[in-house]
C-alpha positions in Angstrom: -32.1 118.4 27.6 -34.6 118.6 24.7 -34.0 116.2 21.9 -35.4 117.2 18.5 -36.3 114.4 16.1 -35.6 115.0 12.4 -38.7 115.9 10.4 -40.0 113.0 8.3 -39.4 113.1 4.6 -42.4 114.1 2.6 -43.0 112.8 -0.9 -45.8 113.6 -3.3 -47.0 110.7 -5.5 -48.6 111.9 -8.8 -51.1 109.2 -9.8 -51.3 109.3 -13.6 -54.5 107.3 -14.1 -58.0 108.5 -14.7 -60.7 107.8 -12.1 -62.3 104.8 -13.9 -58.8 103.3 -14.5 -57.8 103.8 -10.8 -61.0 102.0 -9.7 -60.4 99.1 -12.0 -56.9 98.8 -10.8 -58.1 98.8 -7.2 -60.7 96.2 -7.9 -58.1 93.8 -9.3 -55.2 94.5 -7.0 -56.6 95.9 -3.8 -55.2 99.4 -4.0 -55.2 102.4 -6.4 -52.0 103.0 -8.4 -50.9 106.0 -6.4 -51.7 104.2 -3.1 -49.7 101.1 -4.2 -46.7 103.3 -5.3 -46.8 105.2 -2.0 -46.9 102.0 -0.1 -43.8 100.7 -1.9 -41.9 103.9 -1.1 -42.9 103.6 2.6 -41.7 100.0 2.5 -38.3 101.3 1.5 -38.4 104.2 3.9 -40.9 103.5 6.7 -40.8 107.0 8.2 -41.8 108.6 4.9 -44.9 110.7 4.7 -46.7 110.5 1.3 -49.5 112.5 -0.3 -51.2 111.7 -3.5 -52.5 114.0 -6.2 -54.7 113.1 -9.2 -54.0 115.4 -12.1 -56.0 113.3 -14.6 -59.2 114.3 -12.9 -61.0 117.4 -14.0 -61.1 120.0 -11.2 -58.3 118.2 -9.3 -56.7 120.5 -6.6 -53.1 120.4 -7.9 -50.2 122.0 -6.0 -48.7 125.2 -7.3 -45.0 126.0 -7.3 -44.9 126.7 -3.6 -46.9 123.6 -2.8 -44.5 121.5 -4.9 -41.5 123.0 -3.2 -42.8 122.0 0.2 -42.1 118.4 -0.7 -38.7 116.7 -0.4 -39.4 114.6 -3.5 -42.0 113.8 -6.1 -42.8 110.4 -7.7 -44.8 109.9 -10.9 -46.7 106.6 -11.4 -47.5 104.7 -14.6 -50.7 105.2 -16.5 -52.8 103.6 -19.2 -53.1 107.0 -21.0 -51.2 107.9 -24.2 -49.3 111.2 -24.5 -49.5 111.1 -28.3 -53.3 111.1 -28.0 -53.6 114.4 -26.0 -56.7 115.1 -23.9 -57.1 117.3 -20.9 -56.2 114.3 -18.6 -52.9 114.2 -20.4 -52.2 118.0 -20.9 -52.8 118.7 -17.2 -50.1 116.3 -16.3 -47.6 117.8 -18.8 -48.2 121.2 -17.3 -47.8 119.8 -13.8 -44.5 118.3 -14.8 -43.3 121.7 -16.1 -44.2 123.2 -12.8 -42.3 120.4 -11.0 -39.2 121.2 -13.1 -39.5 124.9 -12.2 -39.9 124.1 -8.5 -36.6 122.3 -8.4 -38.0 119.5 -6.3 -36.3 116.1 -6.9 -38.5 114.0 -9.1 -38.6 110.4 -10.2 -41.0 108.6 -12.6 -41.7 105.1 -13.8 -42.9 104.3 -17.4 -45.6 107.0 -18.0 -43.7 109.1 -15.6 -40.5 109.2 -17.7 -42.7 109.9 -20.8 -44.4 112.8 -19.2 -41.1 114.2 -18.0 -39.6 113.9 -21.5 -42.5 115.7 -23.2 -42.6 118.4 -20.6 -38.9 119.1 -21.4 -39.4 119.1 -25.2 -39.0 115.4 -26.0 -41.3 113.2 -28.1 -43.2 110.1 -27.2 -44.9 107.8 -29.7 -46.1 104.3 -30.1 -43.0 102.1 -29.6 -41.8 101.3 -33.2 -40.3 98.1 -31.8 -43.6 96.8 -30.5 -45.1 96.1 -27.1 -42.7 95.4 -24.2 -44.8 93.5 -21.7 -44.2 91.5 -18.5 -40.4 92.1 -18.3 -37.9 94.4 -20.0 -35.1 92.1 -20.8 -31.3 92.7 -21.0 -31.5 96.4 -20.0 -27.9 97.5 -20.4 -26.3 100.5 -18.7 -24.8 103.1 -21.1 -21.3 104.5 -20.4 -23.0 107.4 -18.5 -25.3 105.0 -16.7 -22.4 102.9 -15.4 -21.4 105.7 -13.0 -24.8 107.4 -12.5 -26.2 107.1 -8.9 -29.7 106.2 -10.2 -28.4 102.8 -11.3 -25.9 102.2 -8.5 -26.1 98.6 -7.4 -27.5 97.3 -10.7 -25.3 95.0 -12.8 -24.2 96.0 -16.2 -27.3 94.3 -17.7 -30.5 93.3 -15.9 -34.2 92.6 -16.3 -37.1 94.5 -14.7 -40.9 94.5 -14.6 -42.4 96.4 -17.6 -45.5 97.0 -19.6 -45.7 99.8 -22.2 -47.1 100.4 -25.6 -45.3 103.8 -26.1 -41.7 104.9 -25.8 -39.6 108.1 -26.0 -38.6 108.4 -29.6 -36.8 111.8 -29.2 -35.3 112.8 -25.8 -35.3 116.3 -24.5 -32.3 118.6 -25.4 -30.7 118.3 -22.0 -30.9 114.6 -21.4 -28.5 111.9 -20.3 -29.4 108.4 -21.4 -28.5 105.9 -18.7 -29.8 102.5 -19.9 -31.3 100.9 -23.0 -32.3 97.5 -24.5 -33.3 96.1 -27.9 -37.0 97.2 -27.3 -36.4 100.7 -26.0 -33.4 102.9 -26.6 -34.3 104.9 -23.4 -34.8 102.6 -20.5 -33.4 105.0 -17.9 -32.5 108.7 -18.1 -31.8 112.0 -16.4 -33.6 115.1 -17.8 -32.8 118.7 -16.9 -35.2 121.6 -17.5 -35.8 125.0 -16.0 -33.5 124.4 -13.1 -35.0 121.0 -12.2 -33.6 117.5 -12.6 -35.7 114.4 -13.2 -34.6 110.8 -12.9 -36.7 108.1 -14.5 -37.1 104.6 -16.0 -39.3 103.1 -18.7 -39.8 100.0 -16.6 -41.6 99.5 -13.2 -39.3 98.8 -10.3 -42.3 99.3 -8.0 -44.2 96.3 -9.4 -44.1 93.0 -7.5 -44.5 89.8 -9.5 -48.0 89.4 -8.1 -49.0 92.9 -9.3 -47.5 92.1 -12.8 -49.6 89.0 -12.9 -52.7 90.9 -11.9 -52.2 93.6 -14.5 -51.4 91.1 -17.3 -54.6 89.2 -16.6 -56.4 92.3 -17.9 -54.2 92.1 -21.1 -54.7 88.4 -21.7 -56.1 88.9 -25.2 -53.2 91.2 -26.1 -50.7 88.6 -25.0 -52.3 86.1 -27.3 -52.9 88.5 -30.2 -49.2 89.7 -30.1 -47.9 86.1 -30.0 -46.5 86.2 -26.4 -48.7 83.3 -25.5 -50.5 80.8 -27.6 -53.9 80.6 -25.8 -55.7 81.3 -22.6 -54.6 78.2 -20.9 -50.9 78.9 -21.6 -51.4 82.5 -20.5 -53.0 81.6 -17.2 -50.3 79.0 -16.5 -47.6 81.6 -17.0 -49.4 84.1 -14.7 -49.9 81.4 -12.1 -46.2 80.8 -12.1 -45.6 84.5 -11.5 -48.0 84.4 -8.6 -46.2 81.4 -7.2 -42.8 83.1 -7.5 -44.3 86.2 -5.8 -45.3 84.0 -2.8 -42.1 82.0 -2.8 -39.2 83.9 -4.6 -36.8 81.0 -3.8 -38.5 78.6 -6.3 -35.5 78.0 -8.4 -37.4 75.8 -10.8 -39.8 78.6 -11.7 -37.1 81.3 -11.7 -35.0 79.2 -14.1 -38.0 78.3 -16.3 -38.9 82.0 -16.8 -35.4 83.4 -16.9 -35.8 85.6 -13.8 -33.0 86.3 -11.4 -32.6 88.2 -8.1 -32.8 91.6 -9.8 -36.5 90.9 -10.2 -37.1 88.3 -7.5 -35.4 90.1 -4.6 -37.8 92.7 -3.2 -34.9 95.0 -2.2 -32.9 94.7 -5.5 -36.1 95.1 -7.5 -36.6 98.6 -6.2 -33.0 99.7 -6.6 -33.9 102.9 -8.5 -36.5 104.0 -6.0 -34.1 103.4 -3.1 -31.3 105.3 -4.9 -33.7 108.2 -5.6 -34.7 108.5 -1.9 -31.1 108.1 -0.7 -29.3 110.2 -3.2 -31.8 112.9 -4.2 -34.5 113.2 -1.6 -32.5 112.9 1.6 -29.7 115.3 0.5 -32.3 117.8 -0.7 -34.2 117.7 2.6 -30.9 118.3 4.4 -30.1 121.3 2.2 -33.5 122.7 2.9 -33.1 122.1 6.6 -36.0 119.7 6.7 -34.2 116.5 7.8 
């Protein structure tokens, strides 16, 4: 008897960074943003097949509607670009997101990803009027809708998460459900619906390990000091060294207590709750409906 194995799930990772930013990221962390994001998805679902597209690059070969529909899911990374300062690297990504909505392919985005999805559906993104949210988003609280939404299943009523963003959504799209918020950002998690497509996203970075946060924040050391998050370079490096130590040994209760971090950040499984929920509750069911799982 012939036994047919299910086809592996295919996810497209949309890397939102420009080429020079990707190379800087790789130099510091060992992988380009899209590569790191794809690796985190495969850590959750080892059989996953991932492709990466680079819409910020001029002349990039971007998938059309048929190409987008061939994937079981699409994930959008962060970026150091600003949507409110439009340039071709930005507008290409907005147009791609509009095509993703039209394709109906399940889509998830972190940080820049949720901002792109909001603008593509008619929302507005601007410099965060509450200031820079960096390192960790604190006391993210589920809304009434978020309490029962599958994106946040498994998260407590309030939690912290890795984060770094200068911008935020200041006006959501017309067809949006806000799932979580905190004092810094009134939209920390949301579902958007546009042109027959549904997007799930978060303003924070569940895909960031503590080690990656520390690596990224070292590039923003001057900003940390200028904005009053740390007093000087020595204090900054001491904090980042603690994050590196926690990344290597998450059970260090002394450091976790000193920096107010709990298992929602420290546990590598709980940290990626939203990514896991997206794969389990959107990508796998969609693949089954399309007969690809």
